[in-house]
C-alpha positions as a Markdown table, in Angstrom:
| # | Residue | x | y | z |
|---|---|---|---|---|
| 1 | Met | 53.1 | 5.0 | 35.7 |
| 2 | Ala | 56.7 | 3.8 | 34.9 |
| 3 | Ser | 55.7 | 0.2 | 35.7 |
| 4 | Asp | 52.7 | 0.7 | 33.1 |
| 5 | Gln | 55.3 | 1.7 | 30.5 |
| 6 | Tyr | 57.6 | -1.4 | 31.3 |
| 7 | Leu | 54.6 | -3.6 | 30.9 |
| 8 | Met | 53.5 | -2.1 | 27.8 |
| 9 | Phe | 57.0 | -2.3 | 26.2 |
| 10 | Leu | 57.1 | -5.9 | 27.4 |
| 11 | Gln | 53.9 | -6.9 | 25.6 |
| 12 | Lys | 55.0 | -5.1 | 22.3 |
| 13 | Phe | 58.2 | -7.0 | 22.4 |
| 14 | Ile | 56.4 | -10.4 | 23.0 |
| 15 | Gln | 53.9 | -9.3 | 20.1 |
| 16 | Asn | 56.8 | -8.2 | 17.8 |
| 17 | Pro | 60.3 | -8.8 | 18.8 |
| 18 | Lys | 62.0 | -7.7 | 15.7 |
| 19 | Gln | 60.3 | -4.3 | 15.6 |
| 20 | Ile | 60.8 | -3.6 | 19.3 |
| 21 | Gly | 64.3 | -5.0 | 19.7 |
| 22 | Ser | 64.4 | -5.4 | 23.4 |
| 23 | Val | 62.3 | -6.6 | 26.5 |
| 24 | Leu | 62.9 | -3.3 | 28.2 |
| 25 | Pro | 63.1 | 0.2 | 27.4 |
| 26 | Ser | 66.2 | 2.0 | 27.1 |
| 27 | Ser | 67.9 | 2.6 | 30.6 |
| 28 | Arg | 68.6 | 6.1 | 32.0 |
| 29 | Phe | 72.3 | 5.4 | 31.6 |
| 30 | Leu | 71.9 | 4.8 | 27.9 |
| 31 | Ala | 69.3 | 7.7 | 27.3 |
| 32 | Asn | 71.7 | 9.9 | 29.3 |
| 33 | Lys | 75.0 | 8.9 | 27.3 |
| 34 | Met | 73.0 | 9.5 | 24.0 |
| 35 | Val | 71.8 | 13.0 | 24.9 |
| 36 | Gln | 75.1 | 13.9 | 26.4 |
| 37 | Ser | 76.8 | 13.3 | 23.0 |
| 38 | Val | 74.9 | 16.2 | 21.3 |
| 39 | Pro | 76.0 | 20.0 | 21.6 |
| 40 | Trp | 72.3 | 21.2 | 22.1 |
| 41 | Ser | 73.3 | 24.9 | 21.8 |
| 42 | Glu | 73.7 | 24.1 | 18.1 |
| 43 | Val | 70.6 | 22.3 | 17.7 |
| 44 | Gly | 67.4 | 24.1 | 16.3 |
| 45 | Ser | 65.9 | 21.0 | 14.9 |
| 46 | Val | 65.9 | 17.2 | 16.1 |
| 47 | Ala | 64.3 | 14.0 | 15.2 |
| 48 | Glu | 64.0 | 11.1 | 17.4 |
| 49 | Leu | 63.3 | 7.7 | 15.7 |
| 50 | Gly | 61.8 | 5.0 | 17.5 |
| 51 | Ser | 60.7 | 7.2 | 20.6 |
| 52 | Gly | 58.8 | 4.1 | 22.2 |
| 53 | Thr | 57.9 | 4.7 | 25.8 |
| 54 | Gly | 59.9 | 8.0 | 25.9 |
| 55 | Ala | 63.0 | 6.8 | 27.6 |
| 56 | Ile | 65.3 | 9.2 | 25.6 |
| 57 | Thr | 62.5 | 11.5 | 24.8 |
| 58 | Arg | 62.5 | 12.8 | 28.4 |
| 59 | Tyr | 66.2 | 13.5 | 28.2 |
| 60 | Ile | 65.8 | 15.2 | 24.9 |
| 61 | Lys | 63.0 | 17.6 | 26.3 |
| 62 | Ser | 65.3 | 18.6 | 29.4 |
| 63 | Ser | 68.1 | 19.5 | 26.8 |
| 64 | Val | 66.3 | 21.5 | 24.3 |
| 65 | Ser | 65.3 | 25.1 | 24.1 |
| 66 | Asp | 61.7 | 26.3 | 23.8 |
| 67 | Ser | 62.4 | 27.0 | 20.2 |
| 68 | Thr | 63.8 | 23.9 | 19.1 |
| 69 | Lys | 61.8 | 22.0 | 16.7 |
| 70 | Val | 61.4 | 18.2 | 17.8 |
| 71 | Phe | 60.1 | 15.4 | 15.6 |
| 72 | Leu | 59.3 | 12.0 | 17.3 |
| 73 | Phe | 58.6 | 8.9 | 15.2 |
| 74 | Glu | 57.2 | 6.0 | 16.7 |
| 75 | Asn | 55.6 | 3.1 | 14.7 |
| 76 | Asp | 53.5 | 1.5 | 17.2 |
| 77 | Glu | 50.2 | 3.3 | 17.5 |
| 78 | Asn | 49.6 | 2.9 | 21.1 |
| 79 | Met | 53.2 | 4.1 | 22.1 |
| 80 | Lys | 52.9 | 6.9 | 19.8 |
| 81 | Ala | 49.5 | 8.1 | 21.3 |
| 82 | Asn | 51.2 | 7.8 | 24.7 |
| 83 | Ile | 54.3 | 9.9 | 23.7 |
| 84 | Gln | 52.0 | 12.4 | 21.9 |
| 85 | Lys | 50.1 | 12.9 | 25.2 |
| 86 | Gln | 53.4 | 13.4 | 27.1 |
| 87 | Tyr | 55.0 | 15.6 | 24.9 |
| 88 | Pro | 52.2 | 17.8 | 23.2 |
| 89 | Asn | 54.6 | 20.5 | 21.9 |
| 90 | Phe | 56.7 | 17.8 | 19.8 |
| 91 | Val | 55.4 | 16.7 | 16.4 |
| 92 | Cys | 54.8 | 13.0 | 16.4 |
| 93 | His | 54.6 | 10.7 | 13.4 |
| 94 | Thr | 54.4 | 7.1 | 12.6 |
| 95 | Asn | 56.8 | 6.1 | 9.9 |
| 96 | Ala | 60.4 | 7.3 | 9.9 |
| 97 | Cys | 60.5 | 6.1 | 6.2 |
| 98 | Tyr | 58.8 | 9.3 | 5.5 |
| 99 | Leu | 61.2 | 11.5 | 7.6 |
| 100 | Thr | 62.1 | 14.0 | 4.9 |
| 101 | Asn | 58.6 | 14.6 | 3.8 |
| 102 | Val | 57.6 | 15.3 | 7.4 |
| 103 | Ile | 60.2 | 17.6 | 8.3 |
| 104 | Asn | 59.7 | 19.3 | 4.8 |
| 105 | His | 55.9 | 19.7 | 5.7 |
| 106 | His | 56.9 | 21.5 | 8.8 |
| 107 | Gly | 59.2 | 24.0 | 7.1 |
| 108 | Ile | 62.4 | 22.2 | 8.0 |
| 109 | His | 64.8 | 21.5 | 5.1 |
| 110 | Gln | 67.5 | 19.5 | 7.1 |
| 111 | Leu | 67.7 | 18.7 | 10.7 |
| 112 | Asp | 70.7 | 19.5 | 13.1 |
| 113 | Cys | 70.4 | 16.3 | 14.9 |
| 114 | Ile | 68.9 | 12.6 | 14.6 |
| 115 | Ile | 68.6 | 10.4 | 17.5 |
| 116 | Ser | 67.8 | 6.9 | 17.0 |
| 117 | Gly | 66.7 | 3.8 | 19.1 |
| 118 | Leu | 65.7 | 1.8 | 16.0 |
| 119 | Pro | 67.0 | -2.0 | 16.0 |
| 120 | Phe | 68.3 | -1.5 | 12.2 |
| 121 | Phe | 69.6 | -5.2 | 12.0 |
| 122 | Asn | 66.3 | -6.6 | 13.0 |
| 123 | Phe | 64.6 | -5.1 | 10.0 |
| 124 | Pro | 64.5 | -6.4 | 6.5 |
| 125 | Arg | 67.4 | -5.1 | 4.3 |
| 126 | Glu | 65.3 | -3.0 | 2.1 |
| 127 | Leu | 63.6 | -1.3 | 5.3 |
| 128 | Arg | 67.0 | -0.7 | 6.9 |
| 129 | Glu | 68.4 | 0.9 | 3.6 |
| 130 | Thr | 65.2 | 3.1 | 3.3 |
| 131 | Leu | 65.7 | 4.3 | 6.9 |
| 132 | Ile | 69.4 | 5.0 | 6.5 |
| 133 | Asp | 68.8 | 6.9 | 3.2 |
| 134 | Gln | 66.1 | 9.1 | 4.9 |
| 135 | Ile | 68.5 | 9.8 | 7.9 |
| 136 | Ile | 71.4 | 11.0 | 5.4 |
| 137 | Lys | 68.8 | 13.2 | 3.3 |
| 138 | Ala | 67.3 | 14.6 | 6.3 |
| 139 | Leu | 70.5 | 15.6 | 8.1 |
| 140 | Lys | 72.5 | 18.7 | 7.3 |
| 141 | Pro | 76.2 | 18.1 | 6.5 |
| 142 | Gly | 78.1 | 18.2 | 9.8 |
| 143 | Gly | 74.8 | 17.3 | 11.7 |
| 144 | Tyr | 74.7 | 14.8 | 14.3 |
| 145 | Phe | 73.5 | 11.2 | 14.3 |
| 146 | Val | 73.4 | 9.4 | 17.5 |
| 147 | Ala | 72.3 | 5.8 | 17.6 |
| 148 | Phe | 72.3 | 2.9 | 20.0 |
| 149 | Gln | 72.6 | -0.7 | 18.6 |
| 150 | Tyr | 73.2 | -4.1 | 20.5 |
| 151 | Ser | 76.2 | -4.9 | 18.2 |
| 152 | Leu | 78.7 | -3.2 | 16.0 |
| 153 | Gln | 77.4 | -4.3 | 12.7 |
| 154 | Met | 75.9 | -0.8 | 12.0 |
| 155 | Lys | 79.5 | 0.6 | 11.6 |
| 156 | Lys | 80.3 | -0.7 | 8.1 |
| 157 | His | 76.9 | 0.8 | 6.8 |
| 158 | Leu | 77.5 | 4.5 | 8.3 |
| 159 | Val | 81.1 | 5.0 | 7.2 |
| 160 | His | 80.3 | 6.1 | 3.9 |
| 161 | Ala | 78.1 | 8.8 | 4.8 |
| 162 | Phe | 79.3 | 9.6 | 8.5 |
| 163 | Asp | 82.5 | 10.4 | 10.4 |
| 164 | Ile | 82.2 | 8.3 | 13.4 |
| 165 | Glu | 83.6 | 10.2 | 16.2 |
| 166 | Arg | 83.1 | 7.6 | 18.8 |
| 167 | Ile | 81.3 | 4.4 | 19.8 |
| 168 | Asn | 80.6 | 4.1 | 23.5 |
| 169 | Leu | 79.8 | 0.8 | 25.4 |
| 170 | Val | 76.9 | 1.3 | 27.8 |
| 171 | Pro | 77.0 | -1.9 | 30.1 |
| 172 | Leu | 74.4 | -0.5 | 32.5 |
| 173 | Asn | 71.4 | -1.2 | 30.0 |
| 174 | Phe | 69.7 | -4.4 | 29.1 |
| 175 | Pro | 71.1 | -5.7 | 26.8 |
| 176 | Pro | 74.3 | -3.7 | 27.0 |
| 177 | Ala | 74.2 | -1.3 | 24.1 |
| 178 | Phe | 76.8 | 0.6 | 21.8 |
| 179 | Val | 76.2 | 4.3 | 21.2 |
| 180 | Tyr | 77.2 | 5.5 | 17.8 |
| 181 | Val | 78.3 | 9.3 | 18.0 |
| 182 | Cys | 78.5 | 10.4 | 14.2 |
| 183 | Arg | 78.7 | 13.5 | 12.2 |
| 184 | Lys | 77.3 | 13.7 | 8.7 |
| 185 | Lys | 80.2 | 14.2 | 6.2 |
| 186 | Arg | 80.3 | 17.3 | 4.2 |
| 187 | Gly | 79.7 | 17.2 | 0.7 |
| 188 | Ile | 77.1 | 14.5 | 0.9 |
| 189 | Ala | 73.6 | 15.7 | 0.1 |
């Protein structure tokens, strides 16, 4: 099963490297670092952007309570179908550009936490800005935004709306990744 996921991930990377961002799914070290950054007792609703093969999703599942509303976004239809099958109690959607519409449709005004594995700097500027705008609008003031990136370029794009609490390097990932742990500034709608 795991080898099938690695093969599918590699195939998707070869087909569209800018969309996928890496040749391998996130390591357990990276997934664990991201999920451990969240105070789960305060989270009633969470979205994961770029769920892929579920490398981070499985850690989210083991951290949330049964009453937590979980939204998964995966743009690749095959990966989305697999993730939907693995996590039937989570809400799965394709396009994170419609994040606020999706959560509102399910009766959630703002999320407590957003976890992202999207390779923001591989995307065209307009798409990147749309996604960041959706994250800002969907997240409650004081809510957590935890994202990994392969560089520190994201920092200058986040400081206007987020307090960056810390950035952790996770060397045991291929490629090594930076985990941004941020909280949405209060007073930003």
